[in-house]
C-alpha positions in Angstrom: 4.9 4.4 24.1 7.5 4.5 21.4 6.2 6.9 18.6 9.3 7.8 16.7 12.8 6.4 16.2 15.6 8.3 14.6 19.0 6.7 14.5 21.5 5.0 12.1 20.1 2.2 10.0 22.2 -1.0 10.7 20.7 -3.8 8.9 17.9 -4.4 6.4 16.2 -7.8 5.9 12.6 -7.2 4.4 10.4 -6.8 6.3 12.7 -6.2 9.3 15.3 -3.5 9.8 17.6 -2.7 12.7 18.0 0.9 13.8 20.8 2.0 16.3 19.5 4.8 18.6 22.4 5.9 20.7 23.7 2.4 21.3 20.3 0.7 21.5 19.3 -1.4 18.5 15.6 -1.5 17.7 14.3 -4.2 15.4 11.4 -2.7 13.4 9.0 -4.3 11.0 8.2 -2.0 7.9 5.8 -2.3 5.0 7.6 -2.6 1.7 6.5 0.8 0.7 8.6 2.1 3.6 11.4 -0.3 3.0 12.0 0.8 -0.5 12.4 4.3 0.5 15.0 3.6 3.1 18.6 5.0 2.9 21.6 2.8 2.7 22.9 0.9 5.7 25.0 3.3 7.9 22.9 6.3 7.0 20.5 8.1 9.4 16.9 7.3 9.3 13.8 8.6 11.0 10.4 6.4 11.2 7.0 6.9 13.0 6.3 3.7 15.0 3.5 1.8 16.5 4.3 -0.6 19.4 2.3 -3.8 19.9 2.6 -5.7 23.0 1.1 -9.2 23.0 1.3 -12.0 25.6 4.1 -13.7 23.5 5.9 -10.8 21.8 6.6 -7.1 21.7 6.8 -5.8 18.1 7.8 -2.5 16.8 6.3 -1.4 13.5 7.7 1.5 11.6 6.3 3.8 8.8 7.8 6.5 6.6 4.6 8.8 6.6 1.8 9.7 9.0 -0.8 8.5 6.5 0.8 4.9 6.6 0.8 4.7 10.3 -2.8 6.0 10.5 -3.9 3.5 7.9 -2.1 0.7 9.8 -3.8 1.8 13.0 -7.3 1.7 11.4 -6.6 -1.8 9.9 -5.6 -3.3 13.2 -8.9 -2.2 14.8 -10.7 -4.5 12.4 -11.6 -7.8 14.0 -9.6 -10.6 12.5 -6.9 -8.3 11.0 -3.7 -8.5 12.9 -0.5 -6.4 12.6 1.0 -8.8 10.1 -2.0 -8.7 8.0 -2.1 -4.9 8.0 1.5 -4.9 7.1 0.8 -7.1 4.1 -2.0 -4.8 3.0 0.3 -1.7 3.2 3.0 -3.6 1.4 0.8 -4.5 -1.5 -1.2 -1.2 -1.7 -0.3 2.3 -1.0 -2.5 4.3 1.4 -4.0 6.0 -1.8 -4.6 2.8 -3.5 -6.3 1.4 -0.4 -8.4 4.5 0.1 -9.5 4.4 -3.5 -10.4 0.5 -3.2 -12.5 1.4 -0.1 -14.2 4.4 -1.8 -15.0 2.2 -4.9 -15.7 -0.9 -2.8 -13.4 -3.1 -5.0 -12.7 -6.3 -3.4 -10.5 -7.4 -6.4 -7.9 -5.3 -5.3 -7.6 -6.5 -1.8 -7.8 -10.3 -2.6 -4.5 -9.8 -4.7 -2.8 -9.4 -1.3 -1.4 -12.7 0.2 -3.5 -13.7 3.2 -6.5 -11.7 2.2 -9.5 -13.8 1.1 -12.8 -12.6 -0.3 -14.7 -12.5 3.0 -11.8 -10.8 4.7 -11.7 -8.1 1.9 -15.4 -7.6 2.1 -15.3 -7.0 5.8 -12.3 -4.7 5.3 -14.2 -2.6 2.8 -17.2 -2.5 5.0 -15.5 -1.5 8.1 -13.0 1.0 6.6 -15.7 3.0 4.8 -15.4 6.7 5.8 -12.6 5.9 8.1 -9.6 6.6 5.7 -9.6 10.4 5.5 -10.0 11.6 1.9 -7.3 14.2 2.7 -4.8 11.2 3.1 -5.4 10.0 -0.4 -7.4 11.7 -3.0 -9.2 9.5 -5.5 -7.5 9.8 -8.8 -9.6 11.0 -11.7 -11.7 8.5 -13.7 -10.7 7.5 -17.2 -11.9 10.1 -19.8 -14.2 7.7 -21.8 -16.1 4.3 -21.6 -13.3 2.8 -24.0 -10.7 4.1 -21.5 -12.4 2.5 -18.6 -12.7 -0.7 -20.4 -9.0 -0.6 -21.4 -8.2 0.1 -17.8 -10.2 -2.8 -16.4 -8.4 -5.1 -18.9 -5.0 -4.0 -17.9 -5.8 -4.5 -14.3 -7.3 -8.0 -15.0 -4.0 -8.8 -16.7 -2.2 -7.9 -13.4 -0.9 -4.6 -14.0 -0.9 -2.1 -11.2 -3.2 1.1 -11.1 -0.2 3.2 -11.7 0.9 1.3 -14.7 -2.7 1.3 -16.2 -2.9 5.0 -15.6 0.3 5.6 -17.3 -0.5 3.5 -20.3 -4.0 5.2 -20.6 -2.3 8.8 -20.7 -0.3 7.8 -23.7 -3.5 6.7 -25.6 -5.4 8.9 -28.0 -8.8 10.1 -26.7 -10.8 8.5 -29.5 -9.2 5.0 -29.4 -11.3 2.0 -29.6 -11.1 -0.9 -26.9 -9.3 -3.5 -28.8 -6.8 -1.1 -30.4 -6.4 0.7 -27.0 -5.6 -2.5 -25.2 -3.0 -3.3 -27.9 -1.3 0.1 -27.8 -1.5 0.0 -24.0 0.3 -3.5 -23.9 3.1 -2.1 -26.4 3.6 1.0 -24.1 3.8 -1.2 -21.0 6.4 -3.6 -22.6 8.8 -0.9 -23.3 
């Protein structure tokens, strides 16, 4: 069907955008990761797409990268996960973060996404295992020490993202204790 759209970005209202392709306006639903990377209205844009036809609707979903579209397609194959849920997952987690959550079987990362409960998260992890290609998202290196791992878990429990926690850990000395490390990491994140 429709695999790619290239045209002028007319309108942006998350999660929907309007693209003019030679006089035809396409309404496209995009994950927030794609939305944040869009150019200003009136600029040229190119998106990979996935077309969903249902009895009551025809919806076009757009993605900035091949990896995002591939992950979306894997997600909608899972029973009970529709396009809206898949879009919410890709809006809340990058493909790399989703692949890491699947590799490490972390339900906690998935239940933070609106609309994803514990049972759905467990089913997602089970059914996606081995399906998200490692080439799409290499798993980041583990923390250098047990103390760093504990500090990272504390930051994640406090609601910081993986990226924020990883950045804070890089700034810490290698021999820091857990309580001092948490304090230093929080100070670094508060800046």
